[in-house]
N, CA, C, O and the ligand as a Tripos MOL2 file, in Angstrom:
@<TRIPOS>MOLECULE
protein
  233   231    59     0     0
PROTEIN
NO_CHARGES

@<TRIPOS>ATOM
      1 N           4.7800  274.6610   32.4220 N.3       1 MET1
      2 CA          5.7980  275.0540   33.4780 C.3       1 MET1
      3 C           7.1070  275.2620   33.2530 C.2       1 MET1
      4 O           7.7810  274.3580   32.7590 O.2       1 MET1
      5 N           7.6440  276.4450   33.5700 N.am      2 ALA2
      6 CA          9.2050  276.9490   33.4270 C.3       2 ALA2
      7 C          10.0150  275.8820   34.2180 C.2       2 ALA2
      8 O           9.7440  275.4820   35.3510 O.2       2 ALA2
      9 N          10.9500  275.5250   33.5110 N.am      3 VAL3
     10 CA         11.8910  274.7210   34.1960 C.3       3 VAL3
     11 C          12.9760  275.6030   34.4510 C.2       3 VAL3
     12 O          13.3240  276.4340   33.6110 O.2       3 VAL3
     13 N          13.5910  275.4660   35.6680 N.am      4 LYS4
     14 CA         14.7040  276.2660   36.2060 C.3       4 LYS4
     15 C          16.0630  275.8420   35.5030 C.2       4 LYS4
     16 O          16.5240  274.7120   35.6680 O.2       4 LYS4
     17 N          16.5740  276.6310   34.8490 N.am      5 ARG5
     18 CA         17.8430  276.1480   34.2430 C.3       5 ARG5
     19 C          18.9390  276.9990   34.8430 C.2       5 ARG5
     20 O          19.9870  276.4110   35.1110 O.2       5 ARG5
     21 N          18.8530  278.3830   35.1130 N.am      6 LEU6
     22 CA         19.9730  279.1050   35.4550 C.3       6 LEU6
     23 C          19.9010  279.1560   37.0680 C.2       6 LEU6
     24 O          18.8420  279.4350   37.6290 O.2       6 LEU6
     25 N          20.8910  278.9190   37.6670 N.am      7 TRP7
     26 CA         20.9460  278.7060   39.2170 C.3       7 TRP7
     27 C          22.0220  279.7440   39.5750 C.2       7 TRP7
     28 O          23.0500  279.8600   38.9080 O.2       7 TRP7
     29 N          21.7470  280.4880   40.6470 N.am      8 GLN8
     30 CA         22.4050  281.4180   41.2210 C.3       8 GLN8
     31 C          23.4300  280.7370   42.1830 C.2       8 GLN8
     32 O          22.8920  280.2900   43.1960 O.2       8 GLN8
     33 N          24.6660  280.5690   42.1120 N.am      9 ILE9
     34 CA         25.4610  279.8960   42.9780 C.3       9 ILE9
     35 C          26.3020  280.8160   43.7510 C.2       9 ILE9
     36 O          26.9120  281.6600   43.0940 O.2       9 ILE9
     37 N          26.4570  280.8110   45.1130 N.am     10 THR10
     38 CA         27.3830  281.4680   45.9020 C.3      10 THR10
     39 C          28.4960  280.4950   46.2630 C.2      10 THR10
     40 O          28.2910  279.4990   46.9560 O.2      10 THR10
     41 N          29.7240  280.8390   45.7450 N.am     11 HIS11
     42 CA         30.7410  279.9140   45.8190 C.3      11 HIS11
     43 C          31.4890  280.0780   47.1160 C.2      11 HIS11
     44 O          31.3640  281.1450   47.7180 O.2      11 HIS11
     45 N          32.2500  279.1290   47.6000 N.am     12 SER12
     46 CA         33.0630  279.0800   48.8350 C.3      12 SER12
     47 C          33.9610  280.3790   48.9140 C.2      12 SER12
     48 O          34.2610  280.9270   49.9740 O.2      12 SER12
     49 N          34.3430  280.7920   47.6830 N.am     13 CYS13
     50 CA         35.1630  282.0950   47.9010 C.3      13 CYS13
     51 C          34.5470  283.3280   47.8490 C.2      13 CYS13
     52 O          35.1770  284.3800   47.7410 O.2      13 CYS13
     53 N          33.2180  283.2410   47.9270 N.am     14 GLY14
     54 CA         32.3340  284.3990   48.2300 C.3      14 GLY14
     55 C          31.8240  284.9870   46.8480 C.2      14 GLY14
     56 O          31.0330  285.9290   46.7990 O.2      14 GLY14
     57 N          32.2880  284.4210   45.8490 N.am     15 HIS15
     58 CA         31.8140  285.1470   44.5200 C.3      15 HIS15
     59 C          30.4140  284.4150   44.1340 C.2      15 HIS15
     60 O          30.2340  283.2240   44.3870 O.2      15 HIS15
     61 N          29.5870  285.1090   43.5940 N.am     16 GLN16
     62 CA         28.4400  284.5620   42.8380 C.3      16 GLN16
     63 C          28.5670  284.3490   41.4630 C.2      16 GLN16
     64 O          29.3020  285.0700   40.7880 O.2      16 GLN16
     65 N          27.8980  283.3930   40.9650 N.am     17 ALA17
     66 CA         27.9780  283.0210   39.6170 C.3      17 ALA17
     67 C          26.5830  282.4940   39.2150 C.2      17 ALA17
     68 O          25.8410  281.9550   40.0370 O.2      17 ALA17
     69 N          26.2700  282.6630   37.9700 N.am     18 GLU18
     70 CA         24.9350  282.0890   37.3840 C.3      18 GLU18
     71 C          25.4010  281.0420   36.5230 C.2      18 GLU18
     72 O          26.1660  281.2860   35.5900 O.2      18 GLU18
     73 N          24.8930  279.6340   36.8390 N.am     19 ARG19
     74 CA         25.3620  278.5510   36.1850 C.3      19 ARG19
     75 C          24.1190  277.9340   35.3750 C.2      19 ARG19
     76 O          23.0490  277.6480   35.9130 O.2      19 ARG19
     77 N          24.3490  277.8000   34.2710 N.am     20 ASP20
     78 CA         23.1200  277.1000   33.4420 C.3      20 ASP20
     79 C          23.4350  275.7410   33.6070 C.2      20 ASP20
     80 O          24.4630  275.2370   33.1530 O.2      20 ASP20
     81 N          22.4800  275.0640   34.3170 N.am     21 LEU21
     82 CA         22.5050  273.4410   34.6120 C.3      21 LEU21
     83 C          21.7310  272.8200   33.5870 C.2      21 LEU21
     84 O          21.4090  271.6500   33.7900 O.2      21 LEU21
     85 N          21.3370  273.4130   32.4370 N.am     22 SER22
     86 CA         20.3330  272.7120   31.5780 C.3      22 SER22
     87 C          20.8870  271.3870   31.2130 C.2      22 SER22
     88 O          20.0840  270.4900   30.9520 O.2      22 SER22
     89 N          22.3700  271.1130   31.1530 N.am     23 ASP23
     90 CA         22.6450  269.9250   30.6570 C.3      23 ASP23
     91 C          22.9250  268.7120   31.6510 C.2      23 ASP23
     92 O          23.6230  267.7360   31.3790 O.2      23 ASP23
     93 N          22.2170  268.9580   32.9230 N.am     24 ARG24
     94 CA         22.4000  268.0530   34.2100 C.3      24 ARG24
     95 C          20.6360  267.5330   34.3200 C.2      24 ARG24
     96 O          19.6420  268.2410   34.1580 O.2      24 ARG24
     97 N          20.7000  266.2730   34.6010 N.am     25 ALA25
     98 CA         19.4550  265.7340   34.9360 C.3      25 ALA25
     99 C          18.6240  266.5910   35.8720 C.2      25 ALA25
    100 O          19.1630  267.0510   36.8790 O.2      25 ALA25
    101 N          17.4000  266.8260   35.6200 N.am     26 ALA26
    102 CA         16.6530  267.6860   36.4110 C.3      26 ALA26
    103 C          16.6710  267.2870   37.6100 C.2      26 ALA26
    104 O          16.7240  268.2290   38.4010 O.2      26 ALA26
    105 N          16.6430  266.0390   38.1930 N.am     27 ASP27
    106 CA         16.5910  265.5780   39.4520 C.3      27 ASP27
    107 C          17.9910  265.5930   40.0670 C.2      27 ASP27
    108 O          18.1480  265.0600   41.1660 O.2      27 ASP27
    109 N          19.0300  266.1740   39.4240 N.am     28 ARG28
    110 CA         20.3140  266.1730   40.0010 C.3      28 ARG28
    111 C          20.7040  267.5660   40.0830 C.2      28 ARG28
    112 O          21.7150  267.7930   40.7480 O.2      28 ARG28
    113 N          20.0510  268.6380   39.4910 N.am     29 ARG29
    114 CA         20.5280  269.9160   39.5330 C.3      29 ARG29
    115 C          20.7710  270.5270   40.8670 C.2      29 ARG29
    116 O          21.7950  271.1840   41.0570 O.2      29 ARG29
    117 N          19.8120  270.3320   41.8760 N.am     30 ALA30
    118 CA         19.8880  270.8750   43.1020 C.3      30 ALA30
    119 C          20.9830  270.2750   43.8780 C.2      30 ALA30
    120 O          21.6110  271.0300   44.6200 O.2      30 ALA30
    121 N          21.2800  269.1430   43.8280 N.am     31 GLY31
    122 CA         22.4600  268.3560   44.2280 C.3      31 GLY31
    123 C          23.7820  269.1010   43.6800 C.2      31 GLY31
    124 O          24.6860  269.4960   44.4160 O.2      31 GLY31
    125 N          23.7570  269.2350   42.2580 N.am     32 PHE32
    126 CA         24.8540  269.9250   41.6410 C.3      32 PHE32
    127 C          25.2640  271.1790   42.1100 C.2      32 PHE32
    128 O          26.4260  271.4820   42.3790 O.2      32 PHE32
    129 N          24.1990  271.9570   42.2070 N.am     33 ALA33
    130 CA         24.1470  273.3250   42.7210 C.3      33 ALA33
    131 C          24.9390  273.4750   44.1530 C.2      33 ALA33
    132 O          25.8140  274.3060   44.3950 O.2      33 ALA33
    133 N          24.4420  272.5080   45.0120 N.am     34 GLU34
    134 CA         25.1170  272.3750   46.3040 C.3      34 GLU34
    135 C          26.3790  272.1240   46.1490 C.2      34 GLU34
    136 O          27.1750  272.8760   46.7100 O.2      34 GLU34
    137 N          26.8340  271.0970   45.4140 N.am     35 TRP35
    138 CA         28.2040  270.7800   45.3330 C.3      35 TRP35
    139 C          29.1150  272.1310   44.7470 C.2      35 TRP35
    140 O          30.2280  272.4510   45.1630 O.2      35 TRP35
    141 N          28.4130  272.7540   43.7820 N.am     36 LEU36
    142 CA         29.2200  274.0470   43.1750 C.3      36 LEU36
    143 C          29.4090  275.0270   44.3850 C.2      36 LEU36
    144 O          30.4690  275.6240   44.5740 O.2      36 LEU36
    145 N          28.3290  275.1490   45.1740 N.am     37 ALA37
    146 CA         28.6710  276.0960   46.1670 C.3      37 ALA37
    147 C          29.5700  275.7380   47.0860 C.2      37 ALA37
    148 O          29.8080  276.5740   47.9580 O.2      37 ALA37
    149 N          30.1860  274.6190   47.1270 N.am     38 LYS38
    150 CA         31.3440  274.2780   48.0130 C.3      38 LYS38
    151 C          32.6570  274.4680   47.4030 C.2      38 LYS38
    152 O          33.7410  274.4060   47.9830 O.2      38 LYS38
    153 N          32.4200  274.7280   46.0430 N.am     39 GLN39
    154 CA         33.6780  275.0060   45.2780 C.3      39 GLN39
    155 C          33.9900  276.3980   45.1430 C.2      39 GLN39
    156 O          33.1650  277.2870   45.3510 O.2      39 GLN39
    157 N          35.3390  276.6170   44.7490 N.am     40 GLU40
    158 CA         35.6780  278.0190   44.3180 C.3      40 GLU40
    159 C          35.0120  278.4250   43.0700 C.2      40 GLU40
    160 O          34.6160  277.4850   42.3800 O.2      40 GLU40
    161 N          34.8300  279.4370   42.6910 N.am     41 CYS41
    162 CA         34.1350  280.0260   41.4010 C.3      41 CYS41
    163 C          35.1840  279.7090   40.3010 C.2      41 CYS41
    164 O          36.3170  279.3930   40.6620 O.2      41 CYS41
    165 N          34.8900  279.7710   39.0420 N.am     42 THR42
    166 CA         35.7820  279.3040   38.0550 C.3      42 THR42
    167 C          36.9440  280.0640   37.9810 C.2      42 THR42
    168 O          38.0300  279.5370   37.7420 O.2      42 THR42
    169 N          36.7970  281.3720   38.1830 N.am     43 ASP43
    170 CA         38.0970  282.2450   38.1020 C.3      43 ASP43
    171 C          39.2520  282.0730   39.1860 C.2      43 ASP43
    172 O          40.4550  282.1390   38.9330 O.2      43 ASP43
    173 N          38.6380  281.8220   40.5340 N.am     44 CYS44
    174 CA         39.3650  281.5850   41.5930 C.3      44 CYS44
    175 C          40.0990  280.1570   41.5100 C.2      44 CYS44
    176 O          41.2080  279.9550   42.0040 O.2      44 CYS44
    177 N          39.3450  279.1920   40.8250 N.am     45 TRP45
    178 CA         39.7710  277.8850   40.6820 C.3      45 TRP45
    179 C          40.9440  277.8890   39.6280 C.2      45 TRP45
    180 O          41.9310  277.1590   39.7210 O.2      45 TRP45
    181 N          40.7190  278.8040   38.6080 N.am     46 ARG46
    182 CA         41.9260  278.8710   37.5170 C.3      46 ARG46
    183 C          43.0360  279.4100   38.1760 C.2      46 ARG46
    184 O          44.1350  278.8590   38.1120 O.2      46 ARG46
    185 N          42.8060  280.6280   38.9200 N.am     47 ALA47
    186 CA         43.8910  281.5220   39.4110 C.3      47 ALA47
    187 C          44.8250  280.4720   40.2480 C.2      47 ALA47
    188 O          46.0490  280.3990   40.1470 O.2      47 ALA47
    189 N          43.9250  279.6080   41.1650 N.am     48 ALA48
    190 CA         44.7050  278.8280   42.1410 C.3      48 ALA48
    191 C          45.4370  277.6490   41.2810 C.2      48 ALA48
    192 O          46.4740  277.1940   41.7620 O.2      48 ALA48
    193 N          45.0160  277.1800   40.1690 N.am     49 LYS49
    194 CA         45.6310  276.1290   39.3900 C.3      49 LYS49
    195 C          46.7460  276.6620   38.7950 C.2      49 LYS49
    196 O          47.7190  275.9270   38.6290 O.2      49 LYS49
    197 N          46.7890  278.0030   38.3830 N.am     50 GLU50
    198 CA         47.8770  278.6130   37.5450 C.3      50 GLU50
    199 C          48.9170  278.9400   38.6800 C.2      50 GLU50
    200 O          50.1190  278.9100   38.4150 O.2      50 GLU50
    201 N          48.5140  279.2190   39.8110 N.am     51 GLY51
    202 CA         49.6580  279.2300   41.0140 C.3      51 GLY51
    203 C          50.2180  278.1940   41.2290 C.2      51 GLY51
    204 O          51.4360  278.2130   41.4080 O.2      51 GLY51
    205 N          49.5370  277.0510   41.2710 N.am     52 ASN52
    206 CA         50.0990  275.6300   41.5140 C.3      52 ASN52
    207 C          51.0470  275.1020   40.6200 C.2      52 ASN52
    208 O          51.9990  274.3980   40.9550 O.2      52 ASN52
    209 N          50.7060  275.5380   39.2100 N.am     53 GLU53
    210 CA         51.5110  275.3160   38.2370 C.3      53 GLU53
    211 C          52.7830  276.1390   38.1570 C.2      53 GLU53
    212 O          53.7960  275.6370   37.6710 O.2      53 GLU53
    213 N          52.7720  277.3620   38.6070 N.am     54 GLN54
    214 CA         53.8720  278.1280   38.4170 C.3      54 GLN54
    215 C          54.8080  277.5290   39.7570 C.2      54 GLN54
    216 O          56.0180  277.3800   39.5850 O.2      54 GLN54
    217 N          54.3060  277.2620   40.8310 N.am     55 GLU55
    218 CA         55.0800  276.6180   41.8260 C.3      55 GLU55
    219 C          55.8650  275.4740   41.5730 C.2      55 GLU55
    220 O          57.0020  275.3340   42.0230 O.2      55 GLU55
    221 N          55.1900  274.5240   40.7510 N.am     56 LYS56
    222 CA         55.6960  273.3270   40.2210 C.3      56 LYS56
    223 C          57.1320  273.7180   39.2910 C.2      56 LYS56
    224 O          58.2160  273.1390   39.3710 O.2      56 LYS56
    225 N          56.7980  274.8020   38.4570 N.am     57 ALA57
    226 CA         57.8480  275.3840   37.5820 C.3      57 ALA57
    227 C          58.9950  275.8550   38.0260 C.2      57 ALA57
    228 O          60.0800  275.7290   37.4590 O.2      57 ALA57
    229 N          58.7510  276.4960   39.2140 N.am     58 ALA58
    230 CA         59.7690  277.1480   39.9970 C.3      58 ALA58
    231 C          60.8470  276.2900   40.6270 C.2      58 ALA58
    232 O          61.7340  276.8110   41.3030 O.2      58 ALA58
    233 ZN         35.8640  283.5050   43.4950 Zn       59 ZN59
@<TRIPOS>BOND
     1     1     2 1
     2     2     3 1
     3     3     4 2
     4     3     5 am
     5     5     6 1
     6     6     7 1
     7     7     8 2
     8     7     9 am
     9     9    10 1
    10    10    11 1
    11    11    12 2
    12    11    13 am
    13    13    14 1
    14    14    15 1
    15    15    16 2
    16    15    17 am
    17    17    18 1
    18    18    19 1
    19    19    20 2
    20    19    21 am
    21    21    22 1
    22    22    23 1
    23    23    24 2
    24    23    25 am
    25    25    26 1
    26    26    27 1
    27    27    28 2
    28    27    29 am
    29    29    30 1
    30    30    31 1
    31    31    32 2
    32    31    33 am
    33    33    34 1
    34    34    35 1
    35    35    36 2
    36    35    37 am
    37    37    38 1
    38    38    39 1
    39    39    40 2
    40    39    41 am
    41    41    42 1
    42    42    43 1
    43    43    44 2
    44    43    45 am
    45    45    46 1
    46    46    47 1
    47    47    48 2
    48    47    49 am
    49    49    50 1
    50    50    51 1
    51    51    52 2
    52    51    53 am
    53    53    54 1
    54    54    55 1
    55    55    56 2
    56    55    57 am
    57    57    58 1
    58    58    59 1
    59    59    60 2
    60    59    61 am
    61    61    62 1
    62    62    63 1
    63    63    64 2
    64    63    65 am
    65    65    66 1
    66    66    67 1
    67    67    68 2
    68    67    69 am
    69    69    70 1
    70    70    71 1
    71    71    72 2
    72    71    73 am
    73    73    74 1
    74    74    75 1
    75    75    76 2
    76    75    77 am
    77    77    78 1
    78    78    79 1
    79    79    80 2
    80    79    81 am
    81    81    82 1
    82    82    83 1
    83    83    84 2
    84    83    85 am
    85    85    86 1
    86    86    87 1
    87    87    88 2
    88    87    89 am
    89    89    90 1
    90    90    91 1
    91    91    92 2
    92    91    93 am
    93    93    94 1
    94    94    95 1
    95    95    96 2
    96    95    97 am
    97    97    98 1
    98    98    99 1
    99    99   100 2
   100    99   101 am
   101   101   102 1
   102   102   103 1
   103   103   104 2
   104   103   105 am
   105   105   106 1
   106   106   107 1
   107   107   108 2
   108   107   109 am
   109   109   110 1
   110   110   111 1
   111   111   112 2
   112   111   113 am
   113   113   114 1
   114   114   115 1
   115   115   116 2
   116   115   117 am
   117   117   118 1
   118   118   119 1
   119   119   120 2
   120   119   121 am
   121   121   122 1
   122   122   123 1
   123   123   124 2
   124   123   125 am
   125   125   126 1
   126   126   127 1
   127   127   128 2
   128   127   129 am
   129   129   130 1
   130   130   131 1
   131   131   132 2
   132   131   133 am
   133   133   134 1
   134   134   135 1
   135   135   136 2
   136   135   137 am
   137   137   138 1
   138   138   139 1
   139   139   140 2
   140   139   141 am
   141   141   142 1
   142   142   143 1
   143   143   144 2
   144   143   145 am
   145   145   146 1
   146   146   147 1
   147   147   148 2
   148   147   149 am
   149   149   150 1
   150   150   151 1
   151   151   152 2
   152   151   153 am
   153   153   154 1
   154   154   155 1
   155   155   156 2
   156   155   157 am
   157   157   158 1
   158   158   159 1
   159   159   160 2
   160   159   161 am
   161   161   162 1
   162   162   163 1
   163   163   164 2
   164   163   165 am
   165   165   166 1
   166   166   167 1
   167   167   168 2
   168   167   169 am
   169   169   170 1
   170   170   171 1
   171   171   172 2
   172   171   173 am
   173   173   174 1
   174   174   175 1
   175   175   176 2
   176   175   177 am
   177   177   178 1
   178   178   179 1
   179   179   180 2
   180   179   181 am
   181   181   182 1
   182   182   183 1
   183   183   184 2
   184   183   185 am
   185   185   186 1
   186   186   187 1
   187   187   188 2
   188   187   189 am
   189   189   190 1
   190   190   191 1
   191   191   192 2
   192   191   193 am
   193   193   194 1
   194   194   195 1
   195   195   196 2
   196   195   197 am
   197   197   198 1
   198   198   199 1
   199   199   200 2
   200   199   201 am
   201   201   202 1
   202   202   203 1
   203   203   204 2
   204   203   205 am
   205   205   206 1
   206   206   207 1
   207   207   208 2
   208   207   209 am
   209   209   210 1
   210   210   211 1
   211   211   212 2
   212   211   213 am
   213   213   214 1
   214   214   215 1
   215   215   216 2
   216   215   217 am
   217   217   218 1
   218   218   219 1
   219   219   220 2
   220   219   221 am
   221   221   222 1
   222   222   223 1
   223   223   224 2
   224   223   225 am
   225   225   226 1
   226   226   227 1
   227   227   228 2
   228   227   229 am
   229   229   230 1
   230   230   231 1
   231   231   232 2
@<TRIPOS>SUBSTRUCTURE
     1 MET1         2 RESIDUE 1 A MET
     2 ALA2         6 RESIDUE 1 A ALA
     3 VAL3        10 RESIDUE 1 A VAL
     4 LYS4        14 RESIDUE 1 A LYS
     5 ARG5        18 RESIDUE 1 A ARG
     6 LEU6        22 RESIDUE 1 A LEU
     7 TRP7        26 RESIDUE 1 A TRP
     8 GLN8        30 RESIDUE 1 A GLN
     9 ILE9        34 RESIDUE 1 A ILE
    10 THR10       38 RESIDUE 1 A THR
    11 HIS11       42 RESIDUE 1 A HIS
    12 SER12       46 RESIDUE 1 A SER
    13 CYS13       50 RESIDUE 1 A CYS
    14 GLY14       54 RESIDUE 1 A GLY
    15 HIS15       58 RESIDUE 1 A HIS
    16 GLN16       62 RESIDUE 1 A GLN
    17 ALA17       66 RESIDUE 1 A ALA
    18 GLU18       70 RESIDUE 1 A GLU
    19 ARG19       74 RESIDUE 1 A ARG
    20 ASP20       78 RESIDUE 1 A ASP
    21 LEU21       82 RESIDUE 1 A LEU
    22 SER22       86 RESIDUE 1 A SER
    23 ASP23       90 RESIDUE 1 A ASP
    24 ARG24       94 RESIDUE 1 A ARG
    25 ALA25       98 RESIDUE 1 A ALA
    26 ALA26      102 RESIDUE 1 A ALA
    27 ASP27      106 RESIDUE 1 A ASP
    28 ARG28      110 RESIDUE 1 A ARG
    29 ARG29      114 RESIDUE 1 A ARG
    30 ALA30      118 RESIDUE 1 A ALA
    31 GLY31      122 RESIDUE 1 A GLY
    32 PHE32      126 RESIDUE 1 A PHE
    33 ALA33      130 RESIDUE 1 A ALA
    34 GLU34      134 RESIDUE 1 A GLU
    35 TRP35      138 RESIDUE 1 A TRP
    36 LEU36      142 RESIDUE 1 A LEU
    37 ALA37      146 RESIDUE 1 A ALA
    38 LYS38      150 RESIDUE 1 A LYS
    39 GLN39      154 RESIDUE 1 A GLN
    40 GLU40      158 RESIDUE 1 A GLU
    41 CYS41      162 RESIDUE 1 A CYS
    42 THR42      166 RESIDUE 1 A THR
    43 ASP43      170 RESIDUE 1 A ASP
    44 CYS44      174 RESIDUE 1 A CYS
    45 TRP45      178 RESIDUE 1 A TRP
    46 ARG46      182 RESIDUE 1 A ARG
    47 ALA47      186 RESIDUE 1 A ALA
    48 ALA48      190 RESIDUE 1 A ALA
    49 LYS49      194 RESIDUE 1 A LYS
    50 GLU50      198 RESIDUE 1 A GLU
    51 GLY51      202 RESIDUE 1 A GLY
    52 ASN52      206 RESIDUE 1 A ASN
    53 GLU53      210 RESIDUE 1 A GLU
    54 GLN54      214 RESIDUE 1 A GLN
    55 GLU55      218 RESIDUE 1 A GLU
    56 LYS56      222 RESIDUE 1 A LYS
    57 ALA57      226 RESIDUE 1 A ALA
    58 ALA58      230 RESIDUE 1 A ALA
    59 ZN59       233 GROUP 0 **** ****
């Protein structure tokens, strides 16, 4: 039986990303995928973080 490793996540920012959840316990992947869907994608998260750091520096 093929184990689902790659999950298509639609993030809260609207972007889609394929995440390899093979490092997660099999019974936790669905929950983790759900949690990921509530977050922004990595790019948006990084952009927001950099924006925050620039605000702090200013
Ligand atoms: Zn995004």
